[in-house]
N, C-alpha and C positions, 0 to 999 in steps of 0.2 A: 651766519649760521646760529641756530638756537643752541643754547647751552646743553640741551638734552639730545642734540643730534649726534648720531654715531660718527665718531671721528676715526677710530681705529678698531680693527678686530684682529686679535692675535691668537693663533693656535699653537699648541705644543703637545708633544707626547709625554704623558706621565704614566704612572703605574697603578693598577687597581689591586684589590685585596687578594686576588689569585695570582699575583706577580705577572699579570698580562698587561700589555700596552693599552692605553685608552687616550681619549682626546680631552684636553683641557682648553678652554677658551677664555680669553679676556675681552671684554667690550669696554672701550674707553670713549667717553662722551666729550663733546667740544668744551664743556664747562669744567672738565677735569674729573668728574665722577666716573667710577668704573665698577664693573662686576666681573666675577670669575666663577666658572662652574666646570664640573668634571662629569663626563658621560659615564653612567654605569653600564653593566652588561649582564645579561642573564645566561644561565646554563640550561634551564628548562624554558624553552621559548615556544611561542605559538607561531604557526605558519603565517599568520597575518600581521606579524609585528613589522615595524620599521626595521630595515636591514642595516646592520653595521657594515661600514666599508673597511675591509681588511686587505692587507697586501698580498697574502698568499706567499708561496715560496718557502725557503728553508728557515729564515730567521723567525725566532719566537713562535715556532710551530705554525707559521703562516698568519699569525694574528697581529702583525705589526700594523700601525695606523698612519704610516708616513703619507700615504695618498690622501687620507681624510684630513690630516693636519695641513697638507699643502692646499687642499680645497678651502679650508678656513682662511688661510693666509692670502689666498689669491682671489678666487671667484667670489667667495662669501664676503670677504673684506671689501671688495670693490662694489658688490651688489648692494650691500647695506649702508655704504657710506652716505651720510647726510640724512638717513631716515631718523625719525623721532623715536627714541627708545621707549618713551612713555606710551606709544601706540603699539602694544604687544601684538595685536592682530595684524597690523601692517608689516611688522618685522617678520612674523612667522609666515605670512603669506608670501613675502619676498623670498624667504628661505625655501619654501615649497616650490615656488616658480623657478628659482635658480637650479634646484635639483631636477625637477621636471619628470620624476618617475613616481608611480603610485606608492612604491614601498621605500622611497628615500635611498635607493641603492646606488645612485650615481655619485652623489657627494657623501652619502652615508648618514644613516640615522644617528650615529654617534656624533658626527660633526654638527648636525642640525640641532640636536637637543642640547649639546654643550653651549652653542651660541645662543639658542633661545633662552636658556636659563640665565646665562651671563648677562644678556640684554635686560631681562627682568630685574636682576640684581643691580645693574647700573642705573636703571630708572629709579629704583628705590633709593639708591645712594644719592642720586641727584635731588630727591625730595627729602633727604635726610631722615629717612624712615627705615626701619628693618623691613625685610621683604614681606613678612607676615602681615604687618600693618598696612603696607602698600596694597597688598592683594585684597585685604579686608575692606579697604576704602574708608577706614574710620580710625579713631584713636585706639580702638580695640578693647575698650574697657569691659565690654560685655561678651567678649569672646571666650570660648571654652577650649579645653585641650582634648585631643583625641585619646580614646581608650587604647592602650598599647596591646598589640598582639605580639608575643615574644617567643621565639623558638626555644624549645627545651631540648629536643632530640632532632638531629638531622638524618635524612635518609635520601633515597632516590638519587638523582643526579648530583646532589650536594654532598653525598657521603658514600660514594662508591657503590651505591645500590645495596648497601648492607641490609636495609629493609626497603620495601617498595614504596611506602609512604614517604613523601618528601619532607614534610614538616609536621612535627607534633609540637604544638604551641600551647602556651597558657595565656589567659587573659583575666585580669583582676576585676571581674564583674561586680564585686562587692566593695571595691575601693571607694573611698570618699573623695579622693582627688588624684591628680596625676602623680604627685610625689609618692603617695601611699601605694599606688599601683606599682611603681618601680620598686619601692621598698619590699613589698610582698614578693615580687618576682625575683628579687635578689635572694631572698630566703629560699624560695622554691628551687632556684637554679643551684644554689649551694647544696641543698638537700639531694637533688638529683645526682650531682657529681659524687657525693659521698656514698649514695646508694649504689651507683654503678661501680665505683671503686671497690666497695665491700664485696660485691658479687663477682669481681673480676671481669666486668663487661665494659670497662672504659677504654676506648681506643683513640682518645684525643678529641679534637674539635672538627666539626664539619665546616663547609664553606662559609656558612653564615654565623658561626660561633656557637651553635648548639653542640651538645655532646655527640660524638661519633660512637654509638654503642654497638654491642654484639648481641642483639636479641635473637631469640630462636624463631620468632614469628612477628608479624606486624602487630597483632593484638598485644603482645608482650610489652610493646612500647606504650600502649594506652594504660596498661596496668601500672607500669613503672611511673608514668606521669602522675597518676592519681595518688600513688604511694608517696611520691615526692611532695605533693601538696600537703598531704596529711603529716608527713615528717616535719614540714615547715610550720606546723601548728595551725594550719588553715583548713577550712571546710570545703571539700570539692563540691561544685555545683552551687555554692552559696558565696564563698569568698573568691574562689578561682575556678575557672572552667577550662575546658580543652577546646582548641581550635585546630583543625586538621587541614593540611594541604595534601590531597591525594596525588595530584599531578598525574592523573591517569593516562594522559597522552604518552607518558614515558614508558608505560608497560602494556598499553592496549591500543588496538586499532580495529576498525570494521566491526565493532561490537564484541570483540573478544579481549579478555584481560588475563594476562599471565602473572600471577602473584608468586614470584620466585621464592620469597621468604617463607611462604606457606606451602609451596609445592603443589599448587593447583591452578587450574584455568577456569575462568567463569565467563558467562555471557553477561550482557548488560543487566538482565533481571537478577542473575545470581549475585553480581556485585552490589546491586541495589539492596538486595535482601541482606547481604553481609553488613552493609553500612547501616541499614535500619536496625539490625541487631545491636550494633555498637551504640547507636543512639539510645536504645532502651537501657543499656547497661553501663554507660559511661556519661559523665557530664559534659557532653559535646554541644557547643552552641554555634559552631560554624564549620562548614565543609567546603573546601575550595577544590575546584576541578574534580568532582567525584567521578566524572566520565571523560573520555578522550574528546578532543575538539571535533572529531568527525562523528560524534555520537549525540547529536542534538536531541534525538528521541529519548535517549537515556536520561539526559538532563530534564526533559519535560516530564517523563514519568516519575522521576525521583522528586521533582518539585511538587507535583500533584500529591504525592504520598506524604511528604514530610515538610513541605515548604512553609507550613504555618507555625512550625516550632523550631526551625533551625535556619541559619543563613546558608544558602547554596550559592557559592561565589564563582563567577566566571573569570578565569585568568587567561590561559591559553585559548579558551573558548571565545572570549570577547575582546581580548587584546586592546583594551582602552580605545575602542572604536565605537563612535556614537551610532553608526548604522547597525552594527552587530548587536549593540545593547537594545536598540528599539525592536529589532527583529526577535531577539530572545524574549523580550517582554511581551510582545504580541503573541508568542507561543507559550508563555508561562514556563520558559525553560531557564531556570535560575531566578534568584530574587536579590542578588547582590553582585557587585563588580569590584575588581581591583583596579585602581587607577595608578598606572605605571607610566610616567611621562615619556620614557625612552621607547616604550612600545608604540606610542603615537608619533613621536618624532619631534613635536613642538609642544610648548606649553598651551598654546591656544587649542590645539586638537585634544589634549588631555582635558582641558576645561570643558570642551564641547561634549566629551564622553561623560564627564561628571554631570553636566546639565541634563544629558539624555537619561542618565541613571535616575536623577531626581524627578524628572518628568514622568518616568516609568514607575515610580514608587520603589525603586531598588535602593538597598543600602549600599554604602560605598566605603572602601578602605584605600587610603593612599599607601603605596608600597614601594620599597626600595628593591634592589636586585641582589642576586648572589655575588656578583662582581661589583664591589662598591669601593668607596674612597672616603676621605674626610669631608666631602661635600655634604652639607646638611639641608639642601634645598627642599627635600621632601617633607621635612618637619615643618618648614615655613608654609609649604603648600597646604598641609593638613590643617594647620591653624588658620591661615589666611582665607582659605576656601571653606572653612568650617566643615571639614569632613570628620565624621565622628570616630573613625578608627584609623590606626597607623600600624603598619607592619614593616619593620626594617631588619629583621633577623633576630639574633639572640641577644643575650645580656653580657657577651664577652666579645673581644676584638674591637680595636679602636674605631674602625669604620662604622661599627654598630653603635657603640656607646657615644660616639660623637653626636649622633642623631637623637638618642634618648636624652643626653645631657643638654642639647639645645632646647628641648622641650622644657626642661627645668628652668633655664634662663628666661624663656618666653613667659612661663608661668610667673616668675618673679617680676618681670616687666609689667605683667597684668595686675600685679599687686597681691599675689597670693601663691598658693601651692598648686594651682591649675585645676579649677573646677572642671570636672568631666562632663561630657554630653550626657543628658538624660537618656535613659534606656529607650524611650520612645523616639529619640532623635536618630537612633541607629538604623531606622528604616521600618519596613513593614514587619520585621521579625522581632518578637519580644525576646531579649537576651537576658534571662535570669529565671 
């Protein structure tokens, strides 16, 4: 047996950042190298995502993963035995064949993505390389770091729907390097906390580590974000810009959108007009899921209206699916995509989605999920696949800072502070 052949696959139940069970997998190779990975989980999910296998029943609110773990230890372990871990495509194809369903529901997308990522890490360990270098296929001396998108305020499904918008994020568009981008974000995050505290609007942290505020309206969050940038001594629109995750599927369907924080209901055109007004008045460079996943025409009209000056990102709408990305590109519905490996179910399918985005001229962002862990695979994917943007949540909570900090280590390994991608590398949309 080759030293990179899979000898053992081990699954276990561990815990994510929302105190919910999730799947961890170890892949051990014949030569002794091994990799470990933990499946994340989303709260705001698209209907086309790979499906996590949960137990149901009374324990842990029905969210236990004992069946998914058993599948890793039995069927998956047997089915992958002897496969070469350095052939990621073959490993992932075997995982898909073992599951046998289009949505990964039989063995569970959570089981498959944990094993897929662990196999990639084992292959990298066998080559005595970090995962990012193994994915890049080179020593990596010319690699760049992704521009961080970092949550400032949480809302929607991540913060009890106190506001309708799910993420109000900042991104350091004027930073010279990755380390400076994080430095600036730390100052803005601290300023935002002090601002909310002074106003009596601070109610803790949301799922992804951003502040859980008590704003009177959705737009109030935008104003507070801009004020936080200014209080940090930075210039909105020049040093730091805003990035929004509307997550419209959470409050809209069939072309109707209920903005509870604002006390009004809008159709697709009305929501588009509201977002265009915000674009005119606030330094917004990216808008994720501005319409519900069942409203492709809303995406198309909005992209036609503002797609030359802002990223319009598909998340629930595109669910890291190469076919959906190509269809959206053909209709000019969006111009960017989130790459979430667990939406696809395997690393190979996530990479296919990224390739489809690049072929279509879409910008791309590697993204973590709201239910996360200490696993830092997404940071390695962003660097190794040379994706120009990374979104992992806020600047607080260990499961978030683990990923940002891993970027600092990678930058150091590359010999500096992490040269960022040039603005033109971000895709068809000029961000600045």
